[in-house]
C-alpha positions, 0 to 999 in steps of 0.5 A, spaced: 648 227 262 645 232 267 648 234 274 645 239 279 648 246 279 648 246 286 652 239 286 657 242 281 658 249 285 660 245 291 664 240 288 668 246 285 669 250 291 671 243 295 677 242 290 680 249 291 676 253 286 675 260 288 667 263 287 666 270 285 659 272 284 657 277 278 652 276 273 654 269 273 657 265 278 665 264 276 669 259 279 677 260 278 682 255 280 687 257 284 694 253 286 698 255 292 694 262 292 695 263 285 690 263 279 692 258 274 688 261 269 682 255 269 675 257 270 668 256 269 661 259 271 654 257 272 648 262 271 644 264 277 637 263 273 632 258 275 632 255 268 639 252 270 638 248 276 640 243 272 646 243 267 645 238 261 650 236 256 651 242 252 653 246 257 657 240 261 661 240 254 662 247 255 665 247 262 669 241 260 673 245 255 673 251 260 676 246 265 681 243 260 678 236 261 678 231 255 673 226 256 665 226 259 668 221 264 673 226 267 668 231 268 663 227 271 668 225 276 670 232 277 663 234 279 661 227 282 667 227 287 671 221 285 677 226 283 680 230 288 682 237 288 690 234 288 687 229 282 685 235 278 691 239 279 696 233 277 691 232 271 693 239 269 700 238 271 701 232 266 698 237 261 703 242 262 698 247 265 701 248 272 
């Protein structure tokens, strides 16, 4: 599976992640104005315009997701921000 970096970044921003630019683009998850400790990042480089399986697996771990289907749902938008928050609550992370 491959997903465009711009699609990932737009999806994270739409689901309540806060973007901070540095040598990478960091996305921090916030609930009610507080950071949950969940974050991921994307690289600026032109080599990373499309994110492949290896990086998606790393992002899956960073975002505390269990399956590739969940990461696809999060980035391709069937999963809402509230749905993601509920998933984290069930895991005891919020």
